[in-house]
N, C-alpha and C positions, 0 to 999 in steps of 0.2 A: 327328476327333471324340473319339477316346479320350483324347488328350492334353488337349483342352479340358475334358472332363468331370473329368479328374484335377485340373486346375488349379482348377476350380470347387469340387470337393470340399475341396481343401486350403484354399481361401479361406474357405469357410463354416465349416469346423472351426476355422480360425485365429481368426476374430473371435468365435466362440462361447466360445473358451477364453481369449481375451486378457485378460479382466478377472478371471479366476478365480484365477490363481496367479502368483507371482513366479518360481517354479522349474519349469522344464519337464523332463520325463523325457528322458534322453539317447538312449533307444532307443524306437522306435515300439511302442505296445501299444494295441490297440483304436483309439480315435479321437484319441489324443494325438500331436501333431506334434513332430518333432524340430526342433532349432534350424535345421538345414540346410534342412528342408522349409519352415519359416516364411520363411526368406530367399529360397528359390526362389519362393514365392508372391508375396512382396513385389516381387521383381525382375520377374516376368512380368506381374503386374497391380497396379502401384503405386497406382493410384487407389483401391484398396480400403483402403489405409491411411488414407484421409481420415476414416473413422469414428474412428480412434484420435486423429487430430489434433484433431477436434472435441471429443473427450473431454478432451484435454489442456487446452483452453481452458475448457470448461464448468465444471470444478471450481471455478474462481476466483470465479464468481458464483452458485454453487448454494446453495439453501437446505439447511441441515443437511449441509453438505459434509463434515464430519469425523465427527460422531456418528451421522449418518443420521436419516431421518425418524421412526424409532421413538422417538428421544429428543426430537425436536422442541424443541431448545433455541433460545431467542430470541436468543442471541448467537452462533449458528453459521450464518453466511451468507457464508462465503467470504472473499475478500481484503478487501472493505470492512470486515468485522469486525476484521481485523488492523489496518487503518488507523485505525479508531475507537479501538481499544485503544492504539495508538501515540500518538495525539493526547491521549488522556486520561492517558497516562503523562507527557506533557510539561507545560510551564508555562502554556500559553495556552488550554486548554479545560477547562471544568468542567461538571458536571451536578448537579442537586439530589441530595442524599443521602436517598433514600427507597427504599421496598421495591420500586419498579418499575424501579429502575436496574440493568439487567442487566450494566452495565459498571462498577459501583461498585468492583470489585476493582482495576480499572486506575487509577482515581482515587486509591484508598487505598494502592496498591502491595501489596495482599494477593495480587495475581496472581503474586508471587514464591514463593508456596506451591506446592510441586511436585505436590501432590495435586489442585489445582484444575483445573477444566475450561478456563478462559480461556487459560492458557499452553499447554495441550495442543492447543487449537484452532489456535493459532499455529504450533505444532510440526507437528501432523498435516496441516494444509492443504498446507504446502510439501513435506513428504515424500510426500504423496499425489500431487502433481503431478510430483515427481521420479520416482516409480514409473512414472507414465504416460509421461514422457519416456524413461526407460530401456527401457520396453517397445517404444517406437517405434524407438529406436536399435538395439536388439537384432534388430529385424526387417529392418534395412537392411544389405546387404553393405557392408563397409568400403570396398571399391574400386568401388562402383557408379558407372556412368557415365550412369545414368538421371536426367535433369534433375529430374523431379518428386520422385524419392526424395531428391535433394540438397536440395531445398527443404524437404521434410519433416524431414530430418536437421537442417537449419539452425534450423528452428523449435523442435525438441525440445532442441537444445543451448542455444539462447538462453533457453528457459523454465527449463531446469535451472540455468543460470547465475543467472537472476533469483531462483530459489528458494534456492540456497545463499547468495547475497548477502544476502537478507533474514534467513535463519537466523543467519548469522555476526554480523550486527549486533545481533540480539536476545540472543544467548547468550554474548557476550564483548564486551569493550571494543573500541574501534575499531582498525583495522588498524595504524596507525603507532604503534610502541612496544610493541605487544602481539603481535608476530608468532609468538612461541613459546608463547603461552598456549593452552589447550585451547578449541576452538570447538564443532563438532558432528561427528557421524559422517558419513563419506562412503559413500554406498550406491551400489553398481553392480548392474546387472541380473544375476540368477542367483546372487546371493550366498547361499550356504548356511550360512556360518559365523555363528552367533548371537553371536559375540564380536567386536564392532565398536566399539572405543573412540573417544573424541572425537579428531578430527584437530586439528592446530594451526591457528591462524588463517592462517598462511602456507600450509599445505597446502590449506586450503579455498579461499583466494584463488587458488592456483595452478590448481585445476580450474575456478574461475570464469573466470579470464582465458583459459585454453585453450578452454573452451566458447564464450565469447562471441567470441573472435577467429575461431574456426573458423566460427561461425554467420554472422558478417558476410561472410566470403568465400563461403559456400555460398548466401547469400540474394541475391547479386548478380543483378539482373534479375527477382527474384520480384515479381509483382503480386498482392497479396492481394485478396480479394473483399469484405472488411469490416474495420473497425478493431479487431475483437477479436483478429485474427491478428497475429503478429509478422512484420514485414518488416524489411528492412535498416535503415531509419530507426529503428525501435523498438530494434533490436539496438545501433545506435550510441548510442541514448539510455541503454540499460542499461549499456553500457560507459562512458559519460560519468559515470554515477553511481558506478560502481566506481572509476574513475580519481580521482574527487573524494575518495572515502574513502581511497584509497591515497596521496593527495597527489601524484598524477601530474598536475600542474596544467595544463600546456600540452596534454597529451593529452585531459584532460577538456574543455577549451575547444573543441578541434578536433572531438571527437566530438559535443558538444552542438550545435555549429553545423551539423554534417551531419544530425543528428537532426531539427532544426527547419526545414531547407530545404523550401520549398514550403508551409509551414503559416503561416497568419496569426496575429496576436495579437488577443485579444479587445479590442475598443475600449471606450472609456469608456461609450458608449451600451449596448454589449453587457452590461456588468457593472452597469449602473444599474437592474437588475431582478433578481429571484431567478432562478437558473438552475442550471447545472452538473448537468444531468440527461440530456443528449442527446449521444450520441457523434458526431453530425453537426456539432457545433460546429467552427468553422474551426481552432481551435488544438489540438483534441484529436488527439494522435498515436496513442494506444493507450488502449483502454477495454474495459470489460465491457458487452456488449450483453445487456440483460435483457428477455425477452419476457413479457407479462402471463400467458401460459398457464403459465409456470414459477413464478409466485408463487401458491402454493396457500394461503398464510397471510399476510395483509397485515401482521400484527404482527411476523413473524419475518424481516425483511429490513432493508436499510440505511435506506431512507427513513423507516421507522417509528421509527428511533432517532436520526436526524440532522436530517431536515427538519422545520421548524416549521410547515409549510403543507400537511400531508397530511390527508386525510379520515379515515384510520385510522392510529394510531400511538401508541407509548408517549410520544412528545413531546406531541402535542396532546391526547390523551385524558386523560392523567394528569399532565401537566406535567413530564415528564422531559426537558426541553429541553436542548440542548447550547449552551453559552454561552461567550463570550470572557472571559478574565480582564480585569478593568478596568485592570490595570497596562498591558497592551498596548493596549487600546482608547484609553486616555488619551493615548498618544503618536502616535496616527494623526491627522494634520492634518484639520481640518474641510473643507479643500478637496479631500481625497482621496475619490473616489467610493466606495472600498472601506469607508469608515467606516459607510456605510449598510448593509453586509452584516449588521450587528447593530443591534438597537434600543438606545437609550441607557438611562440610569438611569430616565428618565421614560417608557420604552417608545415612543420616537419614532424614526423612520427615514425619510429622504426616499424610500427605495425603496418604501415603502408607498403613496405618493401615486399615485392613479389606479387602484389595484387594488381588486377587490371579492371577497368571499368570502361567499356566501349573502346575508344582510341586513347584512353588515358591509362598510364601505368605508374606504379610506385609513387614517389612524392608528387608527381604531377596531378594525381587524383585530388589532392588538397587545393592546389592553386588553379587547376584547370576548370574549364567550363564545357558543359554539354548542352547544346541548344535545346531550350524548352524542357530541360530535365534538371540541370544542376548549375548553380553559380558557385564561384570559389568560396571555400571556407573562410571564416574569420578567425583571428587568433584564438587559440584555446578551445576550438570546436571539438566535441567528443566524437570519437570513432569506436567507443566501447560497444555500442549496440549496432549490430549488423542489420542488413535488410533481410527479408524472408528468403531463406535458402541461399541466396548469393547476392553480392553487391549489384545494385542497379535493378533488382527485381521490384516490380511495381504492385505485386499482389497485396503486400502489407498485411499478411496473415500471421505475423510473428506471435509466438506464445509470450506470456508475461510471467516472470518469476515473482511469486509471493513470499517464498521462504526457501532458503538454501543452507547447506551445511556450513558454509563459511560464516554466515550470520550467527548460526547457533554456536559455533566455536567461539566467536567473539562474546556472545552472551555468557557462555560457560566461563570464559576467562575473567570477565568482569565480575560475575557472581563469586568465583573463587577468590579474587583479590579482595572484594569488599566484605567477604565473610571470614577473612583472616588468613587465607592461603595465598599470600602474595607470591611465594616461591613457585607454587604450582601454577598459578596464573601466568607468571613470567615464562615458565618452561613451555606451557601450552602456546602462548602467543609467539614466542621466538621460533618454536618448531614450525608453526604454520607459515609465518612470514619468510623466515629464512629458507625453508624447504620449498615453498610454492610461489613466492613473489620476489624476494630480494635476498640473494645468497650472502650479502654482506650485512644483513640486518642484525643489530644488537639492541636489545631493550635496555635502556638506561634507568628505568624506573626502579625505585627501591621501597616505596610505600604504597599503601592501598590507593590513596588519592592520586599519586603519580601514575599508577597502573591504570586507573580509571580514565585519566586524561589521555594516556598513550593508546588505550583501546578505542577511545572516541576518535582519535586521529586515524587509526586504522579503519574504523567504521566509515569515516568520512571519505576515505580513499576507496575502500573495497566496495561499499554499498552506494556509491555516488550514482544518482539517477534512478535508484530503486525505491525511493519514497520514504526514506528515514530522516531526511534533513531536519525538518522543524520538530519532529517528534523527539529526536535525541536532544536537541537544544532545550526543549521544554522539560523533559524528565531530568536532565542534568542541571537545570536552572542556570544555564549559560546565557551570556549575551549573544545576540545575533550580530556578528561583526563581518561586514562586507567590504569595508575599506579601512585603511590605516593611514593616518596623517603622515605626510612625508614620503609615502610609498606610492608610486604610480599605480593607478587602478584602471582596469579596462571595463568595469561594470558601468553600464549606461547611467547617466545622471539621474534618470527617473527612479532608478533602483538603488542608487548609491547612498545608503544611510545605514546606521547601526541602531539597534534597539536593545535597551536594558532588559535583563531577565524578568523583571517584575512589571514591565510595561503592559498595561491593560490592553493595548492595541494588538498584542500577540493573540488574543482570543478571537475566534470567529464569533459572529453574531447569529443569534437564532433567526432563521430566515423569515421574511414577512409572511410567506404562505403559511408557515406553522402558526404564527401569531394570529393570523386571520381565522384559522380553523380551530385553534385550541384556546378555549376561554381561560385555561389555567395559566397561560403565559401572555402577559401584556407587554407593551413596549417598555414599561418600567422594570420588567423582570429580565430584560435583555442585558448582555454584557455591554458595558458602557465606558470602560476605562481607556485612558490614553487618547491619542489623536493621530490622524493620518500623518505619517512622517514625511519630511521634506528632504530633498537632496542635501547631504552634508550633516544631517541630524546625527547626534550620537558620536561625534568626533571624540576620539580619545578612549572609547570603550575597548576593552580587550576580551578575549575568550580564554586566555590562559594556555592555549595550545598552539594555534596557528599565529595568533596575534597576542604577544605577551607584553 
């Protein structure tokens, strides 16, 4: 009984203190646990670490995840906010330039100003999850033979790899050719030195690969209870993305194939209506599950910024809709069901047929108005993302997709093409698009480079709005092309410019908060290339796919 009480005391103290500090005292004093005691507790009652595991995942979809609810920033809602910024940094998404646009700095590239909140949110979110992962890893003995602890360790390692991978892509150019350039600091548990300079791209990718390789091994046999958790297939998917960026083509293809095993592809009928809000979808491999009780403000969450069909939102209420660039829209064939994910220049889409919203039905949904709820769409408004449960719902508790089988199929196809199997890649791509999106699709590519460009086009269509916009541009070393000279553009003037692939302004700046607290990074160590673009800059640039 005495031993059991001691264990219980340790456990309670452990979890009361876990979120309070990064640095633990090395000697016991009062109710402070030593590192050895924490590990002893974890080893004896590992199931109590489940609270920390839940915390590891909850930060990704939390309202006010970085700044806290005292700030109540409408652009601080976890990983979906990062994804929205990434797509608005890219060539294919735009939003009206008005005072209600919380992400205008991503469209204008003013988010490269190191004192702004938007880049700090992208920095702070991933380092917050890295801290949670480090806390878990520090609580688990290195040589543990407890299976549950191995599963916890695998999840923490995979999450940390995911975080460093995202950071590396935002704060430095892509891996290949930039291995020795500065990326981001590597943070380990218990680090007391406030001098932590930026590690090189190669050093960051080294820890990414080590973490994800170990995670895959540790997660063998793990059966998760819901899709918000990282299992071995998710870990394979993360490694597939990493290998794609590193140009490890064959490995990327193999990992992507393993990641999507057992998952279906959304059919043509599945995507012929607004959706992408429910983690139970057959193709979703990994997602953020959002409960209505966790949405305390319907305006400060992702559906309010991205869905055009919500009962409460900056989109519908004030017209801050998220729209597709007409340059991309115009190259989508009329026979492709995905063209209906956006209304056209006349506010028409086949996806609206048969739908009702209040007293509006069919095509009138786009052009109609609902007092105090919705104003008319603008041309090229997206209807890809539904509201929670049904059109007009104001709960805004929609799930967020982090990884789905269609993305993994496209990774697999690109990996095959670039590793020499052009024919196999072509067959895989044609089978997917022809069978699930456009029955008249024919892939005309005959070389690896042509296949890579065709797959990028399919990624731009298929994954629009899901956060891959600027990441694909950077890894493929493409120009950001938002307008074409001589072609009418609907992109607002503030966002209508092109950027060359080597323009230093593509890189986010290390936030001022980090510079103030980390003596290893001074202002002179920050990214400093390029200059804030102006409307019309970069005229004549092409991307070789949409604008040739």
